[in-house]
C-alpha positions in Angstrom: -36.3 16.6 23.9 -33.4 14.3 22.8 -33.8 10.6 23.4 -31.1 8.4 24.8 -30.1 7.2 21.4 -29.9 10.8 20.1 -27.7 11.8 23.1 -25.3 8.9 22.3 -25.2 9.7 18.6 -24.4 13.4 19.0 -20.9 12.9 20.5 -20.2 10.3 17.8 -21.2 12.6 15.0 -19.2 15.4 16.5 -16.1 13.2 16.8 -16.5 12.2 13.2 -16.8 15.8 12.1 -13.6 16.6 14.0 -11.7 13.7 12.3 -12.9 14.8 8.9 -11.8 18.3 9.6 -8.4 17.2 10.7 -8.0 14.9 7.7 -9.0 17.7 5.4 -6.5 20.1 7.0 -3.7 17.5 6.6 -4.6 17.0 2.9 -4.6 20.8 2.3 -1.3 21.2 4.2 0.3 18.4 2.0 -1.2 20.0 -1.1 0.5 23.3 -0.3 3.8 21.5 0.6 3.8 19.8 -2.8 3.2 23.1 -4.6 6.1 24.7 -2.7 8.3 21.7 -3.5 7.5 22.0 -7.1 9.1 25.5 -7.1 12.3 23.9 -5.7 11.9 25.0 -2.1 14.2 22.9 -0.1 12.3 23.2 3.2 9.2 21.8 1.4 11.1 18.9 -0.1 12.5 18.1 3.3 9.0 18.2 4.7 7.8 15.7 2.2 10.8 13.5 2.9 10.0 13.5 6.6 6.4 12.6 5.9 6.9 9.8 3.4 10.4 8.3 4.0 9.4 5.9 6.8 6.1 5.0 5.0 7.9 4.2 1.8 10.5 2.2 3.6 7.8 0.0 5.3 6.1 -0.5 1.9 9.3 -1.4 0.1 10.6 -3.8 2.9 7.3 -5.7 2.8 7.2 -5.9 -0.9 10.9 -6.8 -1.5 11.4 -8.8 1.7 15.0 -7.4 1.8 16.0 -4.4 3.9 19.1 -3.9 1.7 17.1 -3.9 -1.5 14.5 -1.7 0.1 17.1 0.9 1.0 18.6 0.9 -2.5 15.2 1.3 -4.1 14.2 4.0 -1.6 17.2 6.1 -2.5 16.3 5.8 -6.2 12.7 6.8 -5.4 13.8 10.1 -3.8 16.1 10.8 -6.7 13.2 10.4 -9.1 11.0 12.6 -6.9 13.5 15.4 -7.0 13.8 15.1 -10.8 10.1 14.8 -11.6 8.0 16.5 -8.9 7.7 19.6 -11.1 5.9 17.5 -13.7 3.1 16.4 -11.3 -0.1 17.9 -12.6 -2.2 17.3 -9.5 -0.5 18.0 -6.2 -3.4 16.3 -4.4 -2.4 13.0 -6.1 1.1 13.1 -4.6 0.7 10.1 -2.4 -0.5 7.8 -5.3 2.3 9.3 -7.5 5.2 8.7 -5.1 4.0 5.2 -4.2 3.6 4.4 -7.9 7.3 5.4 -8.4 8.3 3.2 -5.5 6.2 0.3 -6.8 7.6 0.5 -10.3 11.2 0.6 -9.0 10.5 -2.3 -6.6 9.0 -4.5 -9.3 11.9 -3.8 -11.6 14.1 -5.2 -8.7 11.8 -8.2 -8.3 12.0 -9.0 -12.0 15.8 -8.9 -11.8 15.6 -11.3 -8.8 13.1 -13.5 -10.7 10.6 -13.3 -7.9 7.4 -12.9 -9.8 6.3 -16.5 -10.2 2.7 -17.5 -9.2 1.6 -13.9 -9.2 -2.0 -14.0 -10.4 -2.6 -17.8 -10.5 -5.5 -17.8 -8.0 -7.2 -14.4 -8.6 -9.9 -15.7 -11.0 -11.1 -18.3 -8.5 -10.7 -16.2 -5.4 -12.5 -13.0 -6.3 -15.5 -12.4 -4.1 -18.7 -13.8 -5.6 -20.8 -11.0 -4.1 -20.2 -7.6 -2.6 -18.6 -7.9 0.9 -17.2 -5.5 3.4 -13.5 -6.2 3.0 -12.7 -3.7 5.8 -14.7 -5.8 8.3 -11.7 -8.0 8.7 -9.8 -7.6 11.9 -7.0 -5.0 11.6 -3.4 -6.1 11.1 -0.5 -4.9 13.1 2.2 -4.7 10.4 4.9 -4.1 12.9 4.4 -7.5 14.5 7.0 -10.2 13.6 4.3 -12.8 13.0 2.4 -10.6 10.6 5.6 -9.8 8.7 6.4 -13.6 8.5 2.8 -14.2 7.2 3.2 -11.4 4.6 6.3 -13.1 3.3 4.0 -16.1 2.5 2.2 -13.9 -0.1 3.3 -13.1 -3.6 4.4 -9.4 -4.2 1.1 -8.4 -5.9 -1.0 -9.5 -2.9 1.5 -8.3 -0.3 1.6 -4.8 -1.7 -2.2 -4.2 -1.6 -2.3 -5.4 2.0 0.4 -2.9 3.0 -1.1 0.0 1.0 -4.6 -0.7 2.5 -3.7 -1.5 6.1 -0.4 0.3 6.7 -0.9 3.3 4.5 -4.7 3.6 4.7 -5.1 4.1 1.0 -8.5 4.1 -0.7 -9.2 1.4 -3.3 -9.0 3.9 -6.1 -5.6 5.1 -4.8 -4.3 1.6 -4.6 -5.5 0.9 -8.1 -3.6 4.0 -9.3 -0.5 2.9 -7.6 -0.5 -0.7 -8.9 -2.0 0.0 -12.3 -5.2 -2.1 -12.2 -8.9 -1.6 -11.6 -10.4 -1.1 -8.1 -12.2 -4.5 -8.7 -8.9 -6.2 -9.1 -7.6 -4.5 -5.9 -10.6 -5.9 -4.0 -10.0 -9.4 -5.5 -6.3 -9.3 -4.4 -7.2 -8.1 -1.0 -9.9 -10.8 -0.6 -7.3 -13.5 -1.5 -4.5 -12.0 0.6 -6.7 -11.6 3.7 -8.0 -15.1 3.5 -4.4 -16.4 3.1 -3.1 -14.3 5.9 -5.7 -15.6 8.3 -4.6 -19.2 7.4 -0.9 -18.3 7.7 -1.4 -16.5 11.0 -3.3 -19.5 12.5 -0.7 -22.1 11.5 3.1 -22.6 11.4 5.3 -20.2 9.5 4.9 -20.5 5.8 7.5 -20.5 3.1 7.2 -17.4 0.9 5.5 -18.0 -2.5 8.5 -16.7 -4.3 10.6 -19.6 -3.0 8.3 -22.3 -4.3 9.2 -21.7 -7.9 12.1 -20.2 -9.7 10.2 -19.8 -13.0 8.7 -16.5 -14.2 5.1 -16.1 -15.4 6.3 -16.2 -19.0 8.1 -19.4 -18.4 5.1 -21.0 -16.8 3.0 -20.3 -19.9 5.4 -22.3 -22.1 
């Protein structure tokens, strides 16, 4: 006979199984869509555009802090996708691949704007000293104005990992593939970013890091 705890656990386990099944079906559907797009099928390309255009726009706007620049970069991203999707070896890696394209284009724009000062100045001191559950932090509503203002107070490298984790729901290894670093560095950046966001959200609006200095990382080393 099932105990009270067993009776409560059963629906939870069933719900988890359903969610996993739905997620797996979505991954499979996207995998097939990418394969079709790689053959040049217009309907498949349109389907990928519908699925990713809004998500990429949100990521780029948060990273660039400029709707106009985000739109310019977004158009360039889709041009690159059309040109290079046939070269993607693993269709299952499409999300990491397309966000990496967006990230590379965005950082090129940031470098032209000279917005990359103070990027990694604090990471060595702010890495977690022990293993912690970084996802235990309260969720962020990235559509809220106050959250967007707080995100503007972070540097680009910290802003992007927050958006990829909380808005896109990417795994640590996926984020690492997008930004070109180790999962440990992703955790370090998230640790610093979340701590800073809590401070910014509890106080008056902060001035973005990129406005505090007009120098580049290379110039700071001189």
